[in-house]
C-alpha positions in Angstrom: -17.0 15.2 -29.2 -14.2 13.9 -26.7 -11.3 12.4 -28.2 -11.1 8.2 -27.3 -7.5 7.3 -26.2 -6.7 3.8 -26.8 -4.0 2.1 -24.4 -2.3 -1.3 -25.5 -0.4 -3.3 -23.3 2.9 -1.7 -24.0 2.1 1.9 -23.5 2.3 2.1 -20.0 5.5 -0.3 -19.7 7.1 2.7 -17.9 4.1 4.3 -16.2 3.3 2.1 -12.6 0.5 4.0 -11.4 -0.3 7.9 -12.0 -0.4 10.2 -9.4 -3.8 12.9 -10.1 -4.4 16.5 -8.7 -8.1 16.2 -7.6 -10.9 18.9 -7.5 -10.8 19.4 -3.5 -9.6 17.9 -0.5 -13.0 17.2 1.3 -16.5 16.6 1.1 -17.1 20.2 1.3 -15.0 21.6 -1.5 -13.3 24.5 0.4 -9.5 24.9 1.5 -8.3 23.2 4.6 -6.0 25.2 6.8 -3.9 24.3 10.5 -3.5 26.9 13.7 -0.7 28.7 11.6 -3.1 29.7 8.8 -1.4 27.1 6.4 -2.8 25.1 3.6 -3.2 22.0 4.7 -2.1 19.4 1.2 -3.7 15.9 2.0 -1.3 13.7 -0.3 -2.3 10.2 -0.3 -0.7 6.9 -2.3 0.8 3.7 -1.3 4.3 4.1 -0.3 3.2 6.3 2.4 2.6 3.5 5.2 3.2 5.0 8.2 4.1 8.3 7.7 2.3 11.1 8.3 4.6 13.7 6.3 6.6 14.5 9.7 10.2 14.7 9.2 13.2 17.0 8.8 12.5 17.1 4.5 8.9 18.1 4.4 9.6 20.3 7.4 11.9 22.1 5.1 8.8 22.2 1.9 6.6 23.2 4.8 8.2 26.2 5.5 9.1 27.0 2.2 6.1 27.3 0.2 3.8 28.0 3.8 1.6 24.9 3.6 1.3 21.8 6.1 1.7 18.7 4.3 -0.6 15.4 5.8 0.2 12.2 4.8 -1.9 9.0 5.0 -1.6 5.5 2.3 -3.8 3.0 0.8 -3.6 -0.5 1.7 -1.7 -2.0 -1.3 -4.2 -5.8 -1.1 -7.3 -2.8 -1.3 -5.7 0.0 -3.5 -7.9 -0.4 -6.2 -10.8 -0.5 -3.7 -10.3 2.3 -1.4 -9.9 4.7 -4.5 -12.7 3.7 -5.7 -14.4 4.2 -2.3 -13.0 7.6 -2.1 -14.1 8.9 -5.6 -18.0 7.7 -5.5 -18.1 8.7 -1.9 -16.5 12.3 -3.0 -14.5 11.7 -0.3 -10.1 12.6 -1.8 -7.6 14.2 -0.4 -6.2 16.3 -2.6 -3.5 14.1 -4.8 -4.2 10.5 -5.0 -2.8 7.5 -6.6 -4.2 5.5 -8.9 -3.5 1.9 -10.5 -4.2 2.9 -14.4 -4.2 -0.2 -16.7 -4.7 -0.4 -20.4 -8.3 -1.9 -19.0 -9.2 0.9 -16.6 -8.8 3.8 -18.6 -11.8 4.8 -19.9 -13.6 2.8 -16.8 -12.4 5.3 -14.5 -10.0 7.3 -15.2 -11.5 9.3 -18.2 -15.1 9.1 -16.5 -13.5 10.8 -13.2 -12.0 13.6 -16.2 -15.6 13.8 -17.1 -17.4 14.4 -14.1 -14.8 16.6 -13.1 -13.2 14.4 -10.3 -9.6 15.7 -11.1 -7.7 18.7 -12.5 -5.4 18.6 -15.0 -2.2 20.2 -15.0 -1.0 23.6 -16.5 -0.3 23.9 -19.9 2.8 25.5 -19.0 5.2 23.5 -16.7 7.7 25.8 -16.9 8.1 26.8 -13.2 8.5 23.1 -12.4 11.9 22.7 -15.1 12.4 19.1 -12.9 8.4 17.5 -13.8 8.9 19.3 -17.2 12.1 17.2 -18.0 10.5 13.8 -16.7 7.0 14.8 -18.5 9.3 15.1 -22.2 11.2 12.0 -21.8 8.2 10.1 -21.5 7.6 8.9 -25.4 3.8 7.6 -25.0 2.7 10.6 -22.4 0.2 11.4 -25.3 -1.6 8.0 -24.2 -2.9 9.8 -21.0 -3.7 12.9 -22.3 -7.6 13.6 -22.6 -8.4 16.2 -25.0 -5.2 17.4 -25.2 -4.5 18.0 -21.3 -2.7 15.8 -19.0 -4.6 14.9 -15.5 -2.3 12.5 -13.8 1.4 12.4 -13.3 2.4 9.1 -14.2 5.0 7.5 -11.2 8.6 6.7 -14.0 10.1 3.1 -12.8 13.8 5.2 -13.5 13.5 9.0 -13.9 17.2 9.3 -14.9 17.0 7.3 -17.5 12.9 6.9 -19.0 13.4 4.1 -21.4 14.2 1.4 -18.3 10.8 -0.3 -18.1 11.3 -2.8 -15.0 12.0 -1.5 -11.4 16.6 -1.1 -10.4 17.2 -3.4 -7.4 20.1 -2.5 -4.7 21.7 -5.7 -2.7 22.6 -4.9 0.8 25.4 -6.9 1.7 28.1 -7.6 4.8 31.4 -5.8 3.4 32.7 -7.1 6.8 32.6 -10.4 5.7 33.7 -9.7 2.1 37.0 -7.9 4.1 37.1 -11.2 6.0 36.9 -13.7 2.4 39.8 -11.3 0.9 42.0 -11.5 4.1 41.5 -15.4 4.5 42.4 -15.7 0.7 45.1 -13.2 0.2 48.4 -14.5 -0.8 46.2 -17.7 -2.8 47.6 -18.1 -6.3 44.8 -16.8 -8.5 42.7 -15.3 -6.3 41.1 -12.3 -7.1 39.9 -9.4 -4.4 36.4 -9.2 -4.5 35.7 -6.2 -2.4 35.9 -3.2 -3.5 35.7 -0.2 -0.6 33.2 2.4 -3.2 30.9 -0.8 -3.2 30.1 -0.5 -7.2 30.4 -3.8 -8.5 30.6 -4.7 -12.6 28.3 -7.6 -13.5 31.1 -9.9 -13.3 32.5 -8.5 -9.7 29.0 -8.9 -8.1 28.9 -12.8 -9.4 32.2 -13.4 -8.0 31.8 -11.2 -5.0 28.4 -14.1 -4.2 30.5 -17.4 -5.5 33.4 -16.2 -2.9 31.0 -15.7 -0.4 28.9 -19.4 -0.8 32.4 -21.1 -1.1 33.9 -19.1 1.8 31.1 -18.9 4.7 31.5 -21.9 6.0 35.1 -21.0 6.7 33.7 -17.8 8.8 32.7 -18.9 12.4 28.8 -18.4 12.9 27.9 -16.7 10.4 24.5 -17.8 8.5 23.9 -18.2 4.7 20.9 -16.8 4.7 22.3 -13.5 6.0 24.6 -12.9 3.3 22.9 -10.4 0.4 19.4 -8.9 1.1 17.1 -9.2 -1.4 13.4 -7.0 -1.7 10.4 -9.3 -0.2 8.0 -8.5 -2.9 10.6 -8.6 -6.0 13.0 -12.4 -4.3 14.5 -13.3 -6.0 14.9 -9.6 -8.2 18.7 -10.9 -9.8 16.4 -13.0 -12.1 16.0 -9.6 -13.7 19.0 -9.2 -15.3 18.6 -12.3 -17.0 15.2 -12.3 -18.6 14.8 -9.9 -21.9 11.0 -8.8 -21.0 9.7 -6.8 -18.1 6.0 -9.1 -17.9 4.8 -12.0 -17.8 5.0 -13.7 -21.8 8.2 -13.1 -24.0 8.9 -14.1 -27.0 11.0 -17.1 -28.1 13.8 -17.9 -30.5 10.9 -18.3 -33.5 9.1 -15.4 -32.6 6.0 -17.5 -30.6 4.5 -16.3 -27.1 5.5 -17.5 -24.2 5.3 -17.4 -20.6 7.8 -15.4 -19.6 8.8 -17.5 -16.5 9.3 -20.5 -18.5 11.6 -18.9 -20.5 15.1 -20.6 -20.9 17.0 -16.9 -20.0 14.4 -16.7 -16.4 15.8 -19.7 -16.2 18.9 -19.3 -16.5 18.9 -16.6 -13.6 17.2 -18.4 -11.3 19.9 -21.2 -11.7 21.7 -17.7 -10.5 19.6 -17.3 -7.3 19.8 -21.0 -6.3 23.6 -20.5 -5.9 
């Protein structure tokens, strides 16, 4: 009898999605080869977008392993529909990216395994030490296994820190403006330079840099405040992530009561920083 797995909301906090190996890459079930005799690997996920698998990095992989990588993508807004259409039409690429959630585990992921649509990863992953290390460090990896086998590779938010349950964010700022601000204020009593040569800032230093932009921007001829700091459009204002202590839509207040995370005092404090 198949052992059932139940995934609660907290189980997948470190797993955004799962890349699964499929049983075949076309309706005939036969491998495909290009004109040079290389095995064609059709890879599909939501991130490739316009990339077709052609650059200097994939050239190295193609040459090393004698394969030809072909990439395609799902439209993010139709991701679930496109995956299910491919599954139902038996028109799968060699690998797929699935938006695995607690509610669709049994109705989709587990049923696809039952029907032989997905291929299990080998029990011995020692040939792929980096992948093995990642899997070993995901504490809830067993929740993704069916009868002891793993049918997908979880996409972790941070492979170097598997305990992290929300994404990293990288900011792009005008380095030349920061330098100009320091030059403008050099020699002023109590002024602490804000620019750092290595672009590595402690949190207090980052806040001081942002404050310096706000304070000095008008003095910089022709500079637009909208161009000081670049953030991810989908994650704006991501600075709030450094204030809220729960990664999802709900959090607990001091009494332990569940509240809307975005109405919590910590998130609101982050919004105030974002506004300034």
